[in-house]
C-alpha positions as MATLAB code, in Angstrom:
seq = 'MPHKTKTKAEMSKGTVEHFLMEREGLSHLKVRPRGDLLTLESVDEFENIYPHARFRKKSPHKWSLEMPVKNGWETTFIEGTLVDLMETLVKQFPWILTSR';
ca = [
     154.801   86.248  152.934;
     155.451   88.327  149.937;
     154.118   87.226  146.386;
     156.763   85.977  144.370;
     156.598   87.010  140.540;
     156.789   84.297  138.003;
     159.435   84.281  135.484;
     158.487   84.460  131.675;
     160.113   80.935  131.674;
     157.740   79.812  134.789;
     154.676   80.953  133.088;
     155.579   79.175  129.543;
     156.716   75.977  131.317;
     152.811   74.438  131.153;
     153.082   74.666  127.444;
     156.191   72.264  127.173;
     154.795   69.933  129.965;
     151.334   69.715  127.995;
     153.258   68.686  124.939;
     155.454   65.943  126.589;
     152.257   64.655  128.355;
     150.646   64.037  124.736;
     153.496   62.585  123.133;
     154.387   58.776  123.902;
     158.100   58.114  125.018;
     158.766   61.397  126.479;
     157.562   61.044  130.029;
     161.127   60.919  131.296;
     161.578   64.569  130.435;
     161.316   67.412  133.254;
     160.955   71.192  132.479;
     163.000   73.557  134.677;
     162.567   77.023  134.524;
     165.203   79.704  135.257;
     164.726   83.314  134.213;
     164.242   83.368  130.423;
     165.395   79.801  130.182;
     163.330   76.441  129.985;
     165.616   73.391  130.135;
     164.634   69.907  129.049;
     166.311   67.423  131.282;
     165.851   63.808  132.748;
     167.243   62.200  135.847;
     168.534   58.615  136.090;
     168.212   56.335  138.955;
     171.296   57.666  140.560;
     169.848   61.270  140.390;
     172.408   62.206  137.726;
     170.719   65.147  135.718;
     170.840   64.863  131.845;
     170.316   67.983  130.013;
     168.415   67.515  126.329;
     167.663   70.831  125.063;
     166.972   74.451  126.230;
     164.640   77.055  125.044;
     165.709   80.810  125.342;
     162.856   83.609  125.669;
     163.487   86.166  122.818;
     160.151   87.949  122.528;
     156.302   87.392  124.009;
     155.898   84.517  121.380;
     159.466   83.503  120.062;
     162.028   81.169  121.705;
     165.439   80.033  120.449;
     166.632   76.483  120.671;
     169.944   75.647  122.206;
     171.633   72.194  122.450;
     173.879   70.900  125.204;
     177.559   70.654  124.285;
     180.379   69.352  126.244;
     181.121   72.621  128.111;
     177.718   74.237  127.976;
     174.981   75.042  125.371;
     175.280   76.151  121.793;
     172.522   77.999  119.931;
     170.954   76.302  116.614;
     169.751   79.703  115.562;
     166.431   78.108  115.148;
     163.557   79.962  116.293;
     159.656   79.814  116.812;
     157.062   78.929  119.367;
     157.656   76.657  122.184;
     155.276   74.220  120.203;
     156.932   74.513  116.810;
     160.515   74.056  118.741;
     159.038   70.846  120.432;
     157.840   69.512  117.241;
     161.329   70.435  115.834;
     163.055   68.231  118.119;
     160.698   65.417  117.639;
     161.291   65.184  113.999;
     164.501   66.680  113.404;
     166.527   65.678  116.599;
     164.671   62.747  118.010;
     168.012   61.149  119.339;
     168.321   64.390  121.761;
     165.110   63.388  123.646;
     166.138   59.680  124.193;
     166.430   58.360  127.803;
     169.868   58.273  129.094;
];
């Protein structure tokens, strides 16, 4: 069986998961990697998936924050490390992380 190479996002997924485990009230959020993206999402009791935020890899240590809009994603032009962006979400945009 060939060895699958992890994407950049897959390698950074644990950073966001660790942040979520350390913060109260965020256990409903899951992290889904895809290419150079990490998406924060939650699933309700009917298996509906709700996107909350997305991080796009810009450089080895810099990511950008994107927010869901009606027909896709919109950049916020906020950049930083994953931990910085998670802190920004918790402090400046807490409503985007609430359970739906």
